[in-house]
N, CA, C and O atoms as a DFTB+ gen file, in Angstrom:
248 C
 N C O
     1  1      75.201     325.703      10.778
     2  2      75.443     326.206       9.658
     3  2      75.062     324.928       8.416
     4  3      74.499     323.851       8.617
     5  1      75.546     325.444       7.214
     6  2      75.305     323.646       6.255
     7  2      76.552     323.816       5.842
     8  3      76.877     324.941       5.464
     9  1      77.563     322.684       5.825
    10  2      78.174     322.342       4.707
    11  2      78.002     321.093       4.425
    12  3      77.401     320.208       5.034
    13  1      78.735     321.090       3.184
    14  2      78.015     319.861       2.198
    15  2      79.811     319.202       1.495
    16  3      80.707     319.861       2.023
    17  1      80.244     318.355       0.714
    18  2      80.617     317.756       0.080
    19  2      81.285     318.340      -1.018
    20  3      80.637     318.465      -2.057
    21  1      82.864     318.853      -0.975
    22  2      82.788     319.318      -2.193
    23  2      83.006     321.697      -1.870
    24  3      83.105     322.567      -2.735
    25  1      82.996     321.781      -0.957
    26  2      82.038     323.407      -0.372
    27  2      84.187     323.312      -0.165
    28  3      84.970     322.478       0.290
    29  1      84.314     324.726      -0.824
    30  2      85.617     325.168      -0.437
    31  2      85.220     326.494       0.817
    32  3      84.100     327.004       0.849
    33  1      86.148     326.828       1.614
    34  2      86.043     327.619       2.506
    35  2      87.301     327.854       3.059
    36  3      88.377     327.265       3.164
    37  1      86.678     329.175       3.455
    38  2      88.003     330.177       3.887
    39  2      87.529     330.013       5.528
    40  3      86.402     330.069       6.020
    41  1      89.507     329.679       6.470
    42  2      89.580     329.859       7.707
    43  2      90.302     331.306       8.607
    44  3      90.970     332.220       8.125
    45  1      90.049     331.179       9.464
    46  2      90.434     332.231      10.275
    47  2      92.077     332.310      10.230
    48  3      92.661     333.360       9.963
    49  1      92.813     330.965      10.548
    50  2      94.395     331.409      10.687
    51  2      94.724     331.151       8.132
    52  3      93.808     330.983       7.326
    53  1      95.680     331.208       7.923
    54  2      95.873     330.285       7.448
    55  2      96.716     329.081       7.090
    56  3      96.701     329.895       6.167
    57  1      97.484     327.924       6.833
    58  2      97.704     326.977       7.162
    59  2      99.438     327.249       6.905
    60  3      99.350     327.821       5.819
    61  1     100.190     327.228       7.056
    62  2     101.377     326.755       6.675
    63  2     101.737     327.456       5.537
    64  3     102.319     328.522       5.737
    65  1     101.573     327.184       4.608
    66  2     101.624     327.203       3.614
    67  2     101.203     327.901       2.677
    68  3     101.480     327.755       1.487
    69  1     100.355     328.878       3.261
    70  2     100.123     330.229       3.797
    71  2      98.563     330.274       2.941
    72  3      97.915     331.319       2.995
    73  1      98.094     329.236       2.265
    74  2      96.762     329.663       2.075
    75  2      95.509     329.353       3.275
    76  3      95.865     328.610       4.190
    77  1      94.465     329.733       3.311
    78  2      93.342     330.040       4.105
    79  2      92.388     329.756       3.198
    80  3      91.463     330.555       3.344
    81  1      92.066     328.543       1.823
    82  2      91.467     328.093       1.644
    83  2      90.930     325.998       2.137
    84  3      91.443     325.189       2.911
    85  1      90.112     325.944       1.498
    86  2      90.301     323.952       2.145
    87  2      89.165     323.965       1.363
    88  3      88.528     324.956       1.004
    89  1      88.822     322.097       0.976
    90  2      88.134     322.056       0.825
    91  2      87.424     320.537       2.202
    92  3      87.838     319.890       3.164
    93  1      86.194     320.696       1.370
    94  2      85.926     319.552       2.335
    95  2      85.160     318.128       1.570
    96  3      84.315     318.104       0.675
    97  1      85.692     317.221       2.164
    98  2      86.020     315.387       2.076
    99  2      85.346     314.840       3.568
   100  3      85.402     313.643       3.851
   101  1      84.908     315.523       4.195
   102  2      83.816     314.593       4.837
   103  2      83.659     315.901       5.644
   104  3      84.254     316.978       5.687
   105  1      81.767     314.896       6.754
   106  2      81.177     316.116       6.713
   107  2      80.819     315.642       7.497
   108  3      80.756     314.434       7.266
   109  1      80.362     316.003       8.812
   110  2      80.302     314.712       9.920
   111  2      80.546     315.408      11.608
   112  3      80.634     316.632      11.708
   113  1      80.649     314.437      12.991
   114  2      81.280     315.358      13.772
   115  2      82.601     315.757      14.099
   116  3      82.966     316.393      15.087
   117  1      83.638     315.071      12.654
   118  2      84.675     315.569      12.495
   119  2      84.276     315.874      10.925
   120  3      83.352     315.459      10.226
   121  1      85.506     316.889      10.643
   122  2      85.477     317.597       9.450
   123  2      87.118     316.862       8.277
   124  3      88.346     316.884       8.358
   125  1      86.738     316.664       7.933
   126  2      88.085     316.128       7.306
   127  2      88.376     316.991       5.686
   128  3      87.716     316.638       4.709
   129  1      89.338     318.031       5.579
   130  2      89.707     319.305       4.797
   131  2      90.763     318.739       4.070
   132  3      91.168     317.591       4.260
   133  1      91.317     319.686       3.065
   134  2      92.364     319.626       2.197
   135  2      92.779     321.001       2.169
   136  3      92.326     321.996       1.602
   137  1      93.358     320.881       2.618
   138  2      94.377     322.157       1.381
   139  2      93.754     323.054       0.019
   140  3      92.725     322.608      -0.488
   141  1      94.119     323.799      -0.331
   142  2      94.075     324.060      -1.714
   143  2      95.423     324.620      -1.880
   144  3      95.825     324.418      -3.026
   145  1      96.137     325.156      -1.253
   146  2      96.918     325.361      -1.307
   147  2      98.408     323.754      -1.901
   148  3      98.789     323.689      -3.070
   149  1      98.821     322.954      -1.026
   150  2      98.989     322.060      -0.792
   151  2      98.583     320.337      -1.214
   152  3      98.871     319.367      -1.914
   153  1      97.670     320.899      -0.143
   154  2      96.725     318.995      -0.300
   155  2      96.527     318.918       0.739
   156  3      95.345     319.071       1.047
   157  1      97.394     318.681       1.723
   158  2      97.328     318.503       3.080
   159  2      96.002     318.681       3.623
   160  3      95.122     319.525       3.455
   161  1      96.186     317.017       4.737
   162  2      94.711     317.281       4.711
   163  2      94.581     317.286       6.445
   164  3      95.478     317.435       7.274
   165  1      93.590     317.137       6.580
   166  2      93.126     317.114       8.738
   167  2      91.756     317.463       9.058
   168  3      91.037     318.398       8.704
   169  1      91.504     315.997      10.183
   170  2      90.678     316.091      10.699
   171  2      90.696     316.813      11.560
   172  3      91.562     316.676      12.424
   173  1      89.599     318.006      11.653
   174  2      88.780     319.015      12.719
   175  2      86.968     318.635      13.797
   176  3      85.811     318.444      13.423
   177  1      87.564     318.684      15.020
   178  2      86.262     318.638      15.482
   179  2      85.848     319.067      14.625
   180  3      86.676     319.159      13.719
   181  1      83.976     319.768      14.164
   182  2      83.075     320.210      14.261
   183  2      83.336     321.915      14.161
   184  3      83.408     322.627      13.160
   185  1      83.463     322.318      15.841
   186  2      83.108     322.845      16.673
   187  2      84.497     323.763      15.989
   188  3      83.958     324.792      15.581
   189  1      85.134     323.808      15.859
   190  2      86.564     324.244      15.941
   191  2      86.361     324.839      14.366
   192  3      86.646     326.021      14.179
   193  1      85.783     323.873      13.032
   194  2      86.342     324.036      11.770
   195  2      84.656     325.577      11.162
   196  3      84.504     326.365      10.229
   197  1      83.676     325.086      12.685
   198  2      82.541     326.672      12.580
   199  2      82.858     326.985      13.503
   200  3      81.784     326.983      14.105
   201  1      83.912     327.443      14.517
   202  2      84.977     328.632      14.812
   203  2      84.539     329.501      14.309
   204  3      83.669     330.371      14.319
   205  1      86.473     328.507      13.175
   206  2      87.368     330.078      12.367
   207  2      86.468     329.934      11.165
   208  3      86.765     330.371      10.053
   209  1      85.379     329.312      11.446
   210  2      85.242     329.709       9.828
   211  2      85.108     331.341       9.285
   212  3      84.537     332.394       9.566
   213  1      85.808     330.906       8.560
   214  2      84.720     332.788       8.076
   215  2      84.480     333.173       6.979
   216  3      84.526     334.391       6.813
   217  1      84.024     332.015       5.435
   218  2      83.483     332.048       4.366
   219  2      83.097     330.942       3.094
   220  3      83.964     330.137       2.755
   221  1      82.112     330.943       2.592
   222  2      81.984     330.213       1.071
   223  2      83.159     330.943       0.010
   224  3      83.090     332.148      -0.229
   225  1      84.541     329.826      -0.760
   226  2      85.063     330.249      -1.205
   227  2      83.875     329.681      -2.029
   228  3      83.098     329.942      -1.111
   229  1      83.404     329.361      -2.572
   230  2      82.546     327.962      -3.357
   231  2      81.964     326.793      -2.878
   232  3      82.422     325.732      -2.456
   233  1      80.682     327.304      -3.068
   234  2      79.488     325.837      -1.954
   235  2      79.315     324.849      -3.368
   236  3      79.763     325.021      -4.501
   237  1      78.715     324.064      -2.960
   238  2      78.622     323.401      -4.679
   239  2      77.162     323.657      -4.210
   240  3      76.940     324.422      -3.272
   241  1      75.914     322.841      -5.046
   242  2      74.840     322.278      -5.927
   243  2      74.466     321.370      -4.898
   244  3      75.191     321.981      -4.114
   245  1      74.078     320.628      -4.317
   246  2      74.106     319.440      -3.381
   247  2      73.323     319.431      -1.994
   248  3      73.374     318.442      -1.263
């Protein structure tokens, strides 16, 4: 799966704020994601992101 900085993705489970969309801030072995709804940032391992990924909301042209 090809992820790029700035992509907005939908995850399987919603954040406690109710939003399922996340912006990718860092890509590598770990991902840094920012919740689009409330701005909270989390670090998740690539394996977990790829497992819970449901689709792209916005794909950057990078």
